[in-house]
N, C-alpha and C positions, 0 to 999 in steps of 0.2 A: 374192223378196223383193224390194221395189221401195226405191230410193233413198229416205233421208228428205230433207225440204225444209231449206233452210238454218234455217229458224226452227226447226224441230224439233232439229235439230243444237245449235244455238246455246242451246236450252232445255235439253237433256240435259245440254251441258259446263257451263251455269252451275249445276245442279242438283249434279253432280259435284263440282265446285269447293267449293260450299258444304259438301257433306257432308264433303270432306276437313277445310277449315276449321275446321267445328264439331267435329272427331272423331266423327263419327257414320256412318263407312264401316266399319260392323262386318265387312261380307262382302266388303269391298275392290271395289265395284262401281265407286265413283268414279276411284278408282286405275287399276283395269283400262280403264276407259273414257278416262281422260285419258293414259295411257300407247298405248293402241292410235290414239288421235287423232295423237299425236305420230308414232308408226311409221307410220300412213298418209301423213302429210304428207311423210316421206322416202322412201318408197315411189312416192309419185305424183312426186316430183322424179327418182328413178331412174327411173320409166317414161318420163318426158318425156326424159330425157337418152338412154336407150335407142332409143326411137324415134327421137329427132333423128340419130342416130349412124347407125342402120339406113337411114335414107332420104336422108340427105344426104352419105354420104361415111365416110370413115375417117380424117379428119384427125388429126394429134395433140392439138389441144386439145380435140377433141370426147372422144376416147379417153381422155383424162386426165380430161375433165368424168365420163364414165361409171366410170372408176375411184375417183374419189373418193366418187360417191354409191355405188356399192357397197361400199367401206369404210366410211360412216355406218352402214348398215343392219348390216354385219358387227359393227360394234363394239357396237351395242345388242344384238344376239344374244349374243355372247360374254361380256358383263360385264367380270369381271376376271379372266377366264384368264390365265395366265402368257404366253402367246405368243397374242396376239388380231391379229395382223396377218394380214390375209387377201391381200395381196400381198407379195412378198418385197421387201426395201426395199435400193435400191440405193445 
């Protein structure tokens, strides 16, 4: 499957937003697309931080950035669970 162009993505996002605003998202396609777009942004940030960490060393700040990015994606997955902590709090 080929990556969609920026224009195709923008068009799909506009359509998804319009479906949601007009209350015509019966099958939740707009909702799912917007959710996956947000999730993809968080995963892309995580990928970049992990790549930087692996390439350039094991500094405390880089490790902290990686942990924060992992926590964001974890929080998105667990929702309202009682103990949604990915890392033990110090």
